[in-house]
All heavy atoms as a GROMACS GRO file, in nm:
protein
  615
    1MET      N    1  14.936  11.739  20.799
    1MET     CA    2  14.922  11.671  20.671
    1MET      C    3  14.783  11.607  20.664
    1MET      O    4  14.737  11.548  20.760
    1MET     CB    5  15.031  11.566  20.655
    1MET     CG    6  15.016  11.484  20.530
    1MET     SD    7  15.150  11.369  20.508
    1MET     CE    8  15.170  11.382  20.335
    2HIS      N    9  14.722  11.618  20.550
    2HIS     CA   10  14.591  11.557  20.527
    2HIS      C   11  14.611  11.426  20.453
    2HIS      O   12  14.667  11.424  20.343
    2HIS     CB   13  14.501  11.651  20.447
    2HIS     CG   14  14.470  11.777  20.520
    2HIS    ND1   15  14.368  11.784  20.612
    2HIS    CD2   16  14.527  11.898  20.518
    2HIS    CE1   17  14.364  11.906  20.661
    2HIS    NE2   18  14.461  11.977  20.606
    3TYR      N   19  14.564  11.319  20.514
    3TYR     CA   20  14.579  11.188  20.452
    3TYR      C   21  14.458  11.157  20.365
    3TYR      O   22  14.348  11.207  20.389
    3TYR     CB   23  14.594  11.081  20.560
    3TYR     CG   24  14.722  11.096  20.638
    3TYR    CD1   25  14.723  11.156  20.763
    3TYR    CD2   26  14.842  11.052  20.585
    3TYR    CE1   27  14.841  11.170  20.834
    3TYR    CE2   28  14.960  11.066  20.654
    3TYR     CZ   29  14.960  11.125  20.779
    3TYR     OH   30  15.076  11.140  20.848
    4PRO      N   31  14.476  11.071  20.266
    4PRO     CA   32  14.363  11.031  20.182
    4PRO      C   33  14.260  10.956  20.266
    4PRO      O   34  14.294  10.889  20.363
    4PRO     CB   35  14.425  10.936  20.080
    4PRO     CG   36  14.571  10.958  20.086
    4PRO     CD   37  14.602  11.010  20.222
    5SER      N   38  14.136  10.966  20.224
    5SER     CA   39  14.031  10.892  20.294
    5SER      C   40  14.035  10.745  20.250
    5SER      O   41  14.088  10.711  20.142
    5SER     CB   42  13.894  10.952  20.263
    5SER     OG   43  13.857  10.924  20.129
    6PHE      N   44  13.979  10.661  20.333
    6PHE     CA   45  13.971  10.518  20.300
    6PHE      C   46  13.893  10.500  20.170
    6PHE      O   47  13.929  10.419  20.084
    6PHE     CB   48  13.904  10.443  20.415
    6PHE     CG   49  13.899  10.294  20.394
    6PHE    CD1   50  14.015  10.218  20.403
    6PHE    CD2   51  13.780  10.231  20.366
    6PHE    CE1   52  14.011  10.082  20.383
    6PHE    CE2   53  13.775  10.094  20.347
    6PHE     CZ   54  13.891  10.019  20.355
    7ARG      N   55  13.788  10.578  20.152
    7ARG     CA   56  13.706  10.569  20.031
    7ARG      C   57  13.786  10.607  19.906
    7ARG      O   58  13.777  10.540  19.803
    7ARG     CB   59  13.584  10.659  20.045
    7ARG     CG   60  13.486  10.641  19.934
    7ARG     CD   61  13.359  10.716  19.962
    7ARG     NE   62  13.261  10.682  19.861
    7ARG     CZ   63  13.142  10.731  19.855
    7ARG    NH1   64  13.100  10.816  19.946
    7ARG    NH2   65  13.059  10.697  19.760
    8GLN      N   66  13.866  10.712  19.916
    8GLN     CA   67  13.950  10.751  19.802
    8GLN      C   68  14.046  10.638  19.766
    8GLN      O   69  14.067  10.610  19.648
    8GLN     CB   70  14.030  10.878  19.834
    8GLN     CG   71  13.947  11.003  19.834
    8GLN     CD   72  14.028  11.122  19.880
    8GLN    OE1   73  14.111  11.113  19.970
    8GLN    NE2   74  14.002  11.237  19.819
    9LEU      N   75  14.103  10.574  19.867
    9LEU     CA   76  14.194  10.463  19.841
    9LEU      C   77  14.121  10.345  19.779
    9LEU      O   78  14.173  10.281  19.687
    9LEU     CB   79  14.266  10.422  19.969
    9LEU     CG   80  14.359  10.527  20.030
    9LEU    CD1   81  14.417  10.476  20.160
    9LEU    CD2   82  14.467  10.568  19.933
   10GLN      N   83  14.000  10.317  19.825
   10GLN     CA   84  13.920  10.210  19.766
   10GLN      C   85  13.894  10.240  19.618
   10GLN      O   86  13.906  10.151  19.533
   10GLN     CB   87  13.785  10.198  19.837
   10GLN     CG   88  13.790  10.128  19.969
   10GLN     CD   89  13.651  10.121  20.030
   10GLN    OE1   90  13.582  10.221  20.043
   10GLN    NE2   91  13.612  10.001  20.067
   11PHE      N   92  13.856  10.363  19.589
   11PHE     CA   93  13.828  10.402  19.451
   11PHE      C   94  13.953  10.389  19.365
   11PHE      O   95  13.947  10.341  19.252
   11PHE     CB   96  13.775  10.546  19.444
   11PHE     CG   97  13.634  10.565  19.492
   11PHE    CD1   98  13.559  10.461  19.546
   11PHE    CD2   99  13.575  10.689  19.487
   11PHE    CE1  100  13.428  10.480  19.590
   11PHE    CE2  101  13.446  10.710  19.530
   11PHE     CZ  102  13.372  10.604  19.582
   12PHE      N  103  14.065  10.431  19.419
   12PHE     CA  104  14.190  10.424  19.343
   12PHE      C  105  14.228  10.279  19.313
   12PHE      O  106  14.272  10.247  19.202
   12PHE     CB  107  14.302  10.497  19.416
   12PHE     CG  108  14.430  10.500  19.338
   12PHE    CD1  109  14.436  10.564  19.215
   12PHE    CD2  110  14.543  10.436  19.384
   12PHE    CE1  111  14.554  10.566  19.140
   12PHE    CE2  112  14.661  10.437  19.311
   12PHE     CZ  113  14.666  10.501  19.189
   13ILE      N  114  14.211  10.192  19.410
   13ILE     CA  115  14.240  10.049  19.389
   13ILE      C  116  14.149   9.994  19.279
   13ILE      O  117  14.194   9.921  19.190
   13ILE     CB  118  14.225   9.969  19.520
   13ILE    CG1  119  14.338  10.007  19.617
   13ILE    CG2  120  14.226   9.819  19.493
   13ILE    CD1  121  14.318   9.956  19.758
   14ALA      N  122  14.021  10.029  19.283
   14ALA     CA  123  13.927   9.984  19.180
   14ALA      C  124  13.968  10.036  19.043
   14ALA      O  125  13.966   9.962  18.944
   14ALA     CB  126  13.785  10.029  19.215
   15LEU      N  127  14.008  10.161  19.037
   15LEU     CA  128  14.051  10.218  18.909
   15LEU      C  129  14.174  10.145  18.856
   15LEU      O  130  14.184  10.116  18.737
   15LEU     CB  131  14.079  10.368  18.924
   15LEU     CG  132  14.118  10.442  18.797
   15LEU    CD1  133  14.009  10.430  18.691
   15LEU    CD2  134  14.145  10.589  18.829
   16ALA      N  135  14.266  10.113  18.944
   16ALA     CA  136  14.386  10.040  18.902
   16ALA      C  137  14.351   9.900  18.852
   16ALA      O  138  14.413   9.850  18.758
   16ALA     CB  139  14.484  10.030  19.019
   17GLU      N  140  14.251   9.838  18.912
   17GLU     CA  141  14.211   9.704  18.870
   17GLU      C  142  14.134   9.705  18.738
   17GLU      O  143  14.158   9.623  18.651
   17GLU     CB  144  14.127   9.638  18.979
   17GLU     CG  145  14.209   9.602  19.101
   17GLU     CD  146  14.127   9.550  19.217
   17GLU    OE1  147  14.002   9.539  19.205
   17GLU    OE2  148  14.187   9.523  19.322
   18TYR      N  149  14.041   9.798  18.724
   18TYR     CA  150  13.957   9.802  18.604
   18TYR      C  151  14.017   9.881  18.489
   18TYR      O  152  13.979   9.861  18.374
   18TYR     CB  153  13.818   9.858  18.639
   18TYR     CG  154  13.734   9.762  18.718
   18TYR    CD1  155  13.731   9.767  18.856
   18TYR    CD2  156  13.657   9.667  18.653
   18TYR    CE1  157  13.654   9.678  18.928
   18TYR    CE2  158  13.579   9.577  18.725
   18TYR     CZ  159  13.579   9.584  18.863
   18TYR     OH  160  13.503   9.495  18.934
   19ARG      N  161  14.105   9.976  18.521
   19ARG     CA  162  14.169  10.062  18.420
   19ARG      C  163  14.066  10.137  18.335
   19ARG      O  164  14.091  10.168  18.218
   19ARG     CB  165  14.264   9.982  18.330
   19ARG     CG  166  14.371   9.906  18.401
   19ARG     CD  167  14.475   9.997  18.460
   19ARG     NE  168  14.567   9.921  18.544
   19ARG     CZ  169  14.695   9.944  18.554
   19ARG    NH1  170  14.749  10.043  18.487
   19ARG    NH2  171  14.770   9.873  18.633
   20HIS      N  172  13.952  10.165  18.396
   20HIS     CA  173  13.844  10.233  18.325
   20HIS      C  174  13.755  10.301  18.429
   20HIS      O  175  13.709  10.236  18.524
   20HIS     CB  176  13.765  10.129  18.244
   20HIS     CG  177  13.663  10.187  18.153
   20HIS    ND1  178  13.535  10.216  18.195
   20HIS    CD2  179  13.669  10.220  18.023
   20HIS    CE1  180  13.467  10.263  18.094
   20HIS    NE2  181  13.546  10.268  17.987
   21PHE      N  182  13.731  10.430  18.412
   21PHE     CA  183  13.653  10.504  18.511
   21PHE      C  184  13.510  10.453  18.522
   21PHE      O  185  13.458  10.439  18.633
   21PHE     CB  186  13.652  10.654  18.477
   21PHE     CG  187  13.772  10.728  18.528
   21PHE    CD1  188  13.889  10.732  18.453
   21PHE    CD2  189  13.771  10.791  18.651
   21PHE    CE1  190  14.000  10.800  18.499
   21PHE    CE2  191  13.881  10.859  18.698
   21PHE     CZ  192  13.997  10.864  18.623
   22GLY      N  193  13.446  10.425  18.410
   22GLY     CA  194  13.308  10.379  18.413
   22GLY      C  195  13.291  10.246  18.484
   22GLY      O  196  13.206  10.230  18.571
   23ARG      N  197  13.373  10.148  18.448
   23ARG     CA  198  13.363  10.015  18.511
   23ARG      C  199  13.401  10.021  18.658
   23ARG      O  200  13.337   9.957  18.742
   23ARG     CB  201  13.450   9.915  18.436
   23ARG     CG  202  13.392   9.878  18.300
   23ARG     CD  203  13.465   9.760  18.237
   23ARG     NE  204  13.599   9.796  18.191
   23ARG     CZ  205  13.628   9.840  18.070
   23ARG    NH1  206  13.532   9.856  17.981
   23ARG    NH2  207  13.752   9.868  18.036
   24ALA      N  208  13.504  10.097  18.691
   24ALA     CA  209  13.545  10.108  18.831
   24ALA      C  210  13.437  10.178  18.914
   24ALA      O  211  13.409  10.135  19.028
   24ALA     CB  212  13.678  10.184  18.841
   25SER      N  213  13.376  10.281  18.862
   25SER     CA  214  13.272  10.351  18.937
   25SER      C  215  13.151  10.260  18.958
   25SER      O  216  13.092  10.259  19.067
   25SER     CB  217  13.231  10.481  18.868
   25SER     OG  218  13.169  10.457  18.744
   26ARG      N  219  13.115  10.181  18.858
   26ARG     CA  220  13.004  10.087  18.875
   26ARG      C  221  13.037   9.982  18.981
   26ARG      O  222  12.951   9.946  19.061
   26ARG     CB  223  12.968  10.021  18.742
   26ARG     CG  224  12.890  10.113  18.650
   26ARG     CD  225  12.834  10.041  18.529
   26ARG     NE  226  12.937   9.989  18.439
   26ARG     CZ  227  12.998  10.060  18.345
   26ARG    NH1  228  12.968  10.187  18.328
   26ARG    NH2  229  13.090  10.005  18.267
   27ALA      N  230  13.160   9.935  18.982
   27ALA     CA  231  13.201   9.836  19.082
   27ALA      C  232  13.195   9.893  19.224
   27ALA      O  233  13.172   9.820  19.320
   27ALA     CB  234  13.342   9.786  19.052
   28CYS      N  235  13.215  10.024  19.234
   28CYS     CA  236  13.210  10.092  19.365
   28CYS      C  237  13.071  10.146  19.398
   28CYS      O  238  13.052  10.206  19.504
   28CYS     CB  239  13.312  10.205  19.368
   28CYS     SG  240  13.483  10.149  19.363
   29HIS      N  241  12.977  10.126  19.306
   29HIS     CA  242  12.837  10.167  19.327
   29HIS      C  243  12.822  10.317  19.347
   29HIS      O  244  12.746  10.361  19.434
   29HIS     CB  245  12.774  10.090  19.443
   29HIS     CG  246  12.789   9.942  19.430
   29HIS    ND1  247  12.718   9.868  19.339
   29HIS    CD2  248  12.871   9.854  19.494
   29HIS    CE1  249  12.755   9.741  19.348
   29HIS    NE2  250  12.847   9.730  19.441
   30VAL      N  251  12.894  10.394  19.267
   30VAL     CA  252  12.881  10.540  19.268
   30VAL      C  253  12.875  10.588  19.124
   30VAL      O  254  12.913  10.517  19.032
   30VAL     CB  255  12.997  10.611  19.343
   30VAL    CG1  256  13.000  10.572  19.490
   30VAL    CG2  257  13.130  10.582  19.278
   31SER      N  258  12.828  10.710  19.107
   31SER     CA  259  12.824  10.766  18.972
   31SER      C  260  12.967  10.788  18.922
   31SER      O  261  13.060  10.807  19.002
   31SER     CB  262  12.747  10.897  18.971
   31SER     OG  263  12.821  10.998  19.036
   32GLN      N  264  12.981  10.789  18.791
   32GLN     CA  265  13.113  10.813  18.734
   32GLN      C  266  13.162  10.954  18.769
   32GLN      O  267  13.281  10.974  18.794
   32GLN     CB  268  13.110  10.794  18.582
   32GLN     CG  269  13.247  10.804  18.520
   32GLN     CD  270  13.248  10.764  18.373
   32GLN    OE1  271  13.158  10.697  18.325
   32GLN    NE2  272  13.351  10.807  18.303
   33ALA      N  273  13.071  11.049  18.775
   33ALA     CA  274  13.110  11.186  18.809
   33ALA      C  275  13.166  11.193  18.952
   33ALA      O  276  13.271  11.254  18.975
   33ALA     CB  277  12.991  11.280  18.795
   34ALA      N  278  13.098  11.130  19.046
   34ALA     CA  279  13.145  11.130  19.185
   34ALA      C  280  13.279  11.056  19.196
   34ALA      O  281  13.369  11.099  19.270
   34ALA     CB  282  13.042  11.066  19.276
   35PHE      N  283  13.290  10.947  19.122
   35PHE     CA  284  13.413  10.869  19.123
   35PHE      C  285  13.529  10.951  19.069
   35PHE      O  286  13.637  10.957  19.130
   35PHE     CB  287  13.393  10.742  19.038
   35PHE     CG  288  13.506  10.646  19.044
   35PHE    CD1  289  13.511  10.548  19.141
   35PHE    CD2  290  13.608  10.650  18.950
   35PHE    CE1  291  13.616  10.458  19.146
   35PHE    CE2  292  13.714  10.561  18.954
   35PHE     CZ  293  13.717  10.464  19.053
   36SER      N  294  13.508  11.016  18.956
   36SER     CA  295  13.612  11.098  18.894
   36SER      C  296  13.655  11.212  18.986
   36SER      O  297  13.775  11.242  18.998
   36SER     CB  298  13.563  11.156  18.762
   36SER     OG  299  13.542  11.054  18.669
   37LEU      N  300  13.558  11.274  19.052
   37LEU     CA  301  13.590  11.382  19.146
   37LEU      C  302  13.675  11.330  19.262
   37LEU      O  303  13.767  11.398  19.308
   37LEU     CB  304  13.463  11.448  19.199
   37LEU     CG  305  13.391  11.540  19.102
   37LEU    CD1  306  13.257  11.585  19.162
   37LEU    CD2  307  13.477  11.661  19.068
   38ALA      N  308  13.643  11.211  19.311
   38ALA     CA  309  13.719  11.153  19.422
   38ALA      C  310  13.864  11.124  19.381
   38ALA      O  311  13.957  11.149  19.458
   38ALA     CB  312  13.651  11.027  19.473
   39ILE      N  313  13.883  11.073  19.260
   39ILE     CA  314  14.019  11.045  19.212
   39ILE      C  315  14.096  11.176  19.194
   39ILE      O  316  14.213  11.187  19.233
   39ILE     CB  317  14.016  10.962  19.082
   39ILE    CG1  318  13.953  10.824  19.106
   39ILE    CG2  319  14.156  10.950  19.022
   39ILE    CD1  320  14.027  10.735  19.203
   40LYS      N  321  14.030  11.275  19.137
   40LYS     CA  322  14.094  11.406  19.119
   40LYS      C  323  14.131  11.467  19.254
   40LYS      O  324  14.240  11.522  19.271
   40LYS     CB  325  14.000  11.499  19.040
   40LYS     CG  326  14.061  11.632  19.008
   40LYS     CD  327  14.170  11.617  18.906
   40LYS     CE  328  14.224  11.752  18.865
   40LYS     NZ  329  14.355  11.742  18.804
   41ALA      N  330  14.042  11.455  19.352
   41ALA     CA  331  14.069  11.507  19.486
   41ALA      C  332  14.187  11.433  19.550
   41ALA      O  333  14.269  11.494  19.619
   41ALA     CB  334  13.945  11.495  19.574
   42LEU      N  335  14.196  11.304  19.524
   42LEU     CA  336  14.310  11.226  19.576
   42LEU      C  337  14.440  11.276  19.516
   42LEU      O  338  14.539  11.296  19.588
   42LEU     CB  339  14.288  11.077  19.548
   42LEU     CG  340  14.402  10.984  19.587
   42LEU    CD1  341  14.428  10.988  19.737
   42LEU    CD2  342  14.371  10.842  19.541
   43GLU      N  343  14.439  11.297  19.386
   43GLU     CA  344  14.559  11.349  19.319
   43GLU      C  345  14.597  11.486  19.375
   43GLU      O  346  14.715  11.514  19.399
   43GLU     CB  347  14.538  11.359  19.168
   43GLU     CG  348  14.531  11.224  19.100
   43GLU     CD  349  14.506  11.234  18.951
   43GLU    OE1  350  14.414  11.307  18.909
   43GLU    OE2  351  14.581  11.168  18.876
   44GLU      N  352  14.499  11.570  19.399
   44GLU     CA  353  14.526  11.703  19.453
   44GLU      C  354  14.576  11.695  19.597
   44GLU      O  355  14.668  11.767  19.636
   44GLU     CB  356  14.401  11.790  19.445
   44GLU     CG  357  14.367  11.830  19.303
   44GLU     CD  358  14.235  11.901  19.289
   44GLU    OE1  359  14.165  11.922  19.390
   44GLU    OE2  360  14.200  11.935  19.174
   45ARG      N  361  14.518  11.606  19.675
   45ARG     CA  362  14.559  11.590  19.815
   45ARG      C  363  14.704  11.544  19.824
   45ARG      O  364  14.780  11.591  19.907
   45ARG     CB  365  14.467  11.491  19.885
   45ARG     CG  366  14.508  11.465  20.030
   45ARG     CD  367  14.399  11.400  20.104
   45ARG     NE  368  14.303  11.506  20.137
   45ARG     CZ  369  14.196  11.487  20.210
   45ARG    NH1  370  14.169  11.368  20.258
   45ARG    NH2  371  14.115  11.586  20.238
   46LEU      N  372  14.741  11.452  19.735
   46LEU     CA  373  14.878  11.400  19.736
   46LEU      C  374  14.973  11.485  19.654
   46LEU      O  375  15.094  11.465  19.660
   46LEU     CB  376  14.878  11.256  19.682
   46LEU     CG  377  14.800  11.154  19.763
   46LEU    CD1  378  14.800  11.019  19.692
   46LEU    CD2  379  14.854  11.142  19.904
   47ASP      N  380  14.917  11.577  19.576
   47ASP     CA  381  14.995  11.663  19.486
   47ASP      C  382  15.080  11.579  19.390
   47ASP      O  383  15.197  11.605  19.368
   47ASP     CB  384  15.082  11.761  19.566
   47ASP     CG  385  15.136  11.874  19.480
   47ASP    OD1  386  15.070  11.908  19.379
   47ASP    OD2  387  15.244  11.927  19.512
   48LEU      N  388  15.013  11.474  19.336
   48LEU     CA  389  15.080  11.382  19.244
   48LEU      C  390  14.983  11.344  19.132
   48LEU      O  391  14.865  11.320  19.157
   48LEU     CB  392  15.118  11.251  19.315
   48LEU     CG  393  15.224  11.255  19.422
   48LEU    CD1  394  15.228  11.121  19.494
   48LEU    CD2  395  15.359  11.287  19.361
   49PRO      N  396  15.034  11.331  19.010
   49PRO     CA  397  14.950  11.273  18.904
   49PRO      C  398  14.952  11.121  18.920
   49PRO      O  399  15.057  11.058  18.916
   49PRO     CB  400  15.020  11.316  18.776
   49PRO     CG  401  15.164  11.329  18.815
   49PRO     CD  402  15.164  11.373  18.960
   50LEU      N  403  14.837  11.061  18.944
   50LEU     CA  404  14.832  10.916  18.969
   50LEU      C  405  14.797  10.836  18.845
   50LEU      O  406  14.835  10.720  18.835
   50LEU     CB  407  14.730  10.886  19.080
   50LEU     CG  408  14.757  10.953  19.213
   50LEU    CD1  409  14.645  10.920  19.312
   50LEU    CD2  410  14.893  10.912  19.269
   51VAL      N  411  14.722  10.898  18.754
   51VAL     CA  412  14.679  10.827  18.634
   51VAL      C  413  14.696  10.913  18.510
   51VAL      O  414  14.692  11.037  18.518
   51VAL     CB  415  14.532  10.780  18.643
   51VAL    CG1  416  14.514  10.678  18.753
   51VAL    CG2  417  14.438  10.896  18.662
   52GLU      N  418  14.717  10.846  18.399
   52GLU     CA  419  14.714  10.910  18.268
   52GLU      C  420  14.582  10.870  18.206
   52GLU      O  421  14.554  10.751  18.187
   52GLU     CB  422  14.830  10.862  18.181
   52GLU     CG  423  14.965  10.906  18.232
   52GLU     CD  424  15.078  10.855  18.145
   52GLU    OE1  425  15.053  10.813  18.030
   52GLU    OE2  426  15.192  10.855  18.194
   53ARG      N  427  14.499  10.969  18.179
   53ARG     CA  428  14.366  10.943  18.127
   53ARG      C  429  14.370  10.937  17.975
   53ARG      O  430  14.411  11.032  17.910
   53ARG     CB  431  14.271  11.052  18.173
   53ARG     CG  432  14.246  11.050  18.324
   53ARG     CD  433  14.212  11.190  18.374
   53ARG     NE  434  14.176  11.193  18.514
   53ARG     CZ  435  14.261  11.203  18.615
   53ARG    NH1  436  14.391  11.212  18.590
   53ARG    NH2  437  14.219  11.206  18.740
   54GLY      N  438  14.326  10.825  17.921
   54GLY     CA  439  14.316  10.809  17.778
   54GLY      C  440  14.170  10.798  17.737
   54GLY      O  441  14.081  10.799  17.821
   55TYR      N  442  14.147  10.786  17.608
   55TYR     CA  443  14.009  10.780  17.559
   55TYR      C  444  13.935  10.658  17.615
   55TYR      O  445  13.824  10.669  17.663
   55TYR     CB  446  14.007  10.778  17.406
   55TYR     CG  447  13.869  10.761  17.349
   55TYR    CD1  448  13.771  10.858  17.368
   55TYR    CD2  449  13.836  10.646  17.279
   55TYR    CE1  450  13.644  10.842  17.318
   55TYR    CE2  451  13.710  10.630  17.226
   55TYR     CZ  452  13.614  10.727  17.247
   55TYR     OH  453  13.488  10.710  17.197
   56LYS      N  454  13.997  10.542  17.610
   56LYS     CA  455  13.929  10.421  17.657
   56LYS      C  456  14.007  10.347  17.764
   56LYS      O  457  13.964  10.242  17.808
   56LYS     CB  458  13.902  10.327  17.540
   56LYS     CG  459  13.799  10.380  17.445
   56LYS     CD  460  13.748  10.269  17.360
   56LYS     CE  461  13.638  10.322  17.271
   56LYS     NZ  462  13.532  10.230  17.251
   57LYS      N  463  14.120  10.402  17.803
   57LYS     CA  464  14.205  10.329  17.896
   57LYS      C  465  14.272  10.425  17.994
   57LYS      O  466  14.300  10.539  17.960
   57LYS     CB  467  14.312  10.253  17.817
   57LYS     CG  468  14.378  10.145  17.894
   57LYS     CD  469  14.464  10.060  17.803
   57LYS     CE  470  14.506   9.935  17.874
   57LYS     NZ  471  14.586   9.848  17.793
   58VAL      N  472  14.296  10.374  18.112
   58VAL     CA  473  14.364  10.450  18.215
   58VAL      C  474  14.495  10.380  18.246
   58VAL      O  475  14.498  10.258  18.264
   58VAL     CB  476  14.277  10.457  18.343
   58VAL    CG1  477  14.352  10.518  18.458
   58VAL    CG2  478  14.149  10.534  18.316
   59LEU      N  479  14.603  10.455  18.249
   59LEU     CA  480  14.733  10.401  18.286
   59LEU      C  481  14.779  10.467  18.414
   59LEU      O  482  14.759  10.587  18.434
   59LEU     CB  483  14.835  10.428  18.175
   59LEU     CG  484  14.806  10.369  18.039
   59LEU    CD1  485  14.908  10.418  17.937
   59LEU    CD2  486  14.806  10.217  18.046
   60LEU      N  487  14.842  10.390  18.501
   60LEU     CA  488  14.897  10.448  18.623
   60LEU      C  489  15.032  10.510  18.594
   60LEU      O  490  15.112  10.454  18.519
   60LEU     CB  491  14.913  10.341  18.730
   60LEU     CG  492  14.786  10.272  18.781
   60LEU    CD1  493  14.822  10.174  18.892
   60LEU    CD2  494  14.685  10.372  18.829
   61THR      N  495  15.056  10.623  18.653
   61THR     CA  496  15.188  10.685  18.645
   61THR      C  497  15.281  10.608  18.739
   61THR      O  498  15.234  10.530  18.823
   61THR     CB  499  15.181  10.832  18.689
   61THR    OG1  500  15.141  10.837  18.827
   61THR    CG2  501  15.085  10.914  18.602
   62PRO      N  502  15.410  10.631  18.730
   62PRO     CA  503  15.500  10.567  18.827
   62PRO      C  504  15.462  10.603  18.972
   62PRO      O  505  15.467  10.518  19.062
   62PRO     CB  506  15.638  10.622  18.790
   62PRO     CG  507  15.627  10.652  18.643
   62PRO     CD  508  15.485  10.701  18.625
   63GLU      N  509  15.421  10.728  18.993
   63GLU     CA  510  15.376  10.769  19.126
   63GLU      C  511  15.249  10.693  19.165
   63GLU      O  512  15.233  10.653  19.281
   63GLU     CB  513  15.350  10.920  19.131
   63GLU     CG  514  15.471  11.005  19.105
   63GLU     CD  515  15.496  11.036  18.958
   63GLU    OE1  516  15.428  10.980  18.870
   63GLU    OE2  517  15.586  11.117  18.931
   64GLY      N  518  15.162  10.674  19.068
   64GLY     CA  519  15.040  10.600  19.092
   64GLY      C  520  15.067  10.455  19.131
   64GLY      O  521  14.999  10.399  19.218
   65GLU      N  522  15.166  10.394  19.069
   65GLU     CA  523  15.204  10.257  19.104
   65GLU      C  524  15.250  10.249  19.249
   65GLU      O  525  15.215  10.155  19.322
   65GLU     CB  526  15.315  10.206  19.012
   65GLU     CG  527  15.274  10.186  18.868
   65GLU     CD  528  15.185  10.065  18.844
   65GLU    OE1  529  15.166   9.983  18.936
   65GLU    OE2  530  15.135  10.053  18.731
   66GLU      N  531  15.326  10.348  19.294
   66GLU     CA  532  15.374  10.350  19.433
   66GLU      C  533  15.257  10.372  19.530
   66GLU      O  534  15.250  10.306  19.634
   66GLU     CB  535  15.481  10.457  19.453
   66GLU     CG  536  15.613  10.424  19.389
   66GLU     CD  537  15.671  10.293  19.443
   66GLU    OE1  538  15.672  10.271  19.565
   66GLU    OE2  539  15.715  10.211  19.359
   67VAL      N  540  15.168  10.464  19.496
   67VAL     CA  541  15.052  10.489  19.582
   67VAL      C  542  14.965  10.364  19.587
   67VAL      O  543  14.912  10.329  19.693
   67VAL     CB  544  14.973  10.612  19.533
   67VAL    CG1  545  14.840  10.625  19.605
   67VAL    CG2  546  15.057  10.738  19.550
   68LEU      N  547  14.952  10.293  19.477
   68LEU     CA  548  14.872  10.171  19.474
   68LEU      C  549  14.928  10.068  19.571
   68LEU      O  550  14.851  10.003  19.644
   68LEU     CB  551  14.868  10.114  19.331
   68LEU     CG  552  14.790   9.984  19.315
   68LEU    CD1  553  14.644  10.001  19.354
   68LEU    CD2  554  14.803   9.933  19.172
   69LYS      N  555  15.058  10.051  19.575
   69LYS     CA  556  15.120   9.956  19.670
   69LYS      C  557  15.082   9.992  19.814
   69LYS      O  558  15.045   9.907  19.893
   69LYS     CB  559  15.271   9.958  19.655
   69LYS     CG  560  15.321   9.895  19.528
   69LYS     CD  561  15.472   9.908  19.520
   69LYS     CE  562  15.524   9.870  19.384
   69LYS     NZ  563  15.668   9.894  19.369
   70GLN      N  564  15.091  10.122  19.846
   70GLN     CA  565  15.056  10.168  19.980
   70GLN      C  566  14.907  10.152  20.007
   70GLN      O  567  14.868  10.112  20.118
   70GLN     CB  568  15.099  10.313  19.999
   70GLN     CG  569  15.248  10.336  19.991
   70GLN     CD  570  15.325  10.264  20.098
   70GLN    OE1  571  15.282  10.256  20.213
   70GLN    NE2  572  15.439  10.208  20.062
   71ALA      N  573  14.825  10.182  19.910
   71ALA     CA  574  14.680  10.172  19.926
   71ALA      C  575  14.640  10.027  19.953
   71ALA      O  576  14.552  10.001  20.037
   71ALA     CB  577  14.608  10.226  19.803
   72ARG      N  578  14.701   9.936  19.885
   72ARG     CA  579  14.667   9.794  19.905
   72ARG      C  580  14.708   9.747  20.045
   72ARG      O  581  14.643   9.661  20.103
   72ARG     CB  582  14.732   9.708  19.798
   72ARG     CG  583  14.661   9.721  19.665
   72ARG     CD  584  14.714   9.628  19.562
   72ARG     NE  585  14.627   9.626  19.444
   72ARG     CZ  586  14.669   9.610  19.322
   72ARG    NH1  587  14.798   9.592  19.296
   72ARG    NH2  588  14.584   9.610  19.221
   73ARG      N  589  14.813   9.802  20.098
   73ARG     CA  590  14.853   9.769  20.234
   73ARG      C  591  14.750   9.818  20.336
   73ARG      O  592  14.729   9.756  20.439
   73ARG     CB  593  14.989   9.829  20.267
   73ARG     CG  594  15.102   9.760  20.198
   73ARG     CD  595  15.235   9.817  20.242
   73ARG     NE  596  15.340   9.763  20.157
   73ARG     CZ  597  15.450   9.825  20.129
   73ARG    NH1  598  15.477   9.942  20.181
   73ARG    NH2  599  15.540   9.769  20.050
   74CYS      N  600  14.689   9.932  20.307
   74CYS     CA  601  14.590   9.990  20.398
   74CYS      C  602  14.454   9.926  20.385
   74CYS      O  603  14.372   9.934  20.474
   74CYS     CB  604  14.576  10.140  20.371
   74CYS     SG  605  14.724  10.235  20.403
   75HIS      N  606  14.429   9.866  20.272
   75HIS     CA  607  14.296   9.813  20.240
   75HIS      C  608  14.274   9.684  20.305
   75HIS      O  609  14.280   9.608  20.364
   75HIS     CB  610  14.282   9.802  20.088
   75HIS     CG  611  14.143   9.772  20.046
   75HIS    ND1  612  14.101   9.644  20.024
   75HIS    CD2  613  14.036   9.851  20.022
   75HIS    CE1  614  13.974   9.647  19.988
   75HIS    NE2  615  13.933   9.772  19.986
   0.00000   0.00000   0.00000
């Protein structure tokens, strides 16, 4: 089994806190493109949809809420 990287978990926590890809990527000091790719890779690695992407807002899926709890324990 391939586990998520610490960086992916950090990015996911930031996304959950900011609920916005642009603000979360700036807080993590990476480009929005790199940030988005990392979140997408995390979703693919876990084979779960973690976020619902909206025009100006990001919502966590129920699976995303569970992953967030685990990510915060690791962080």
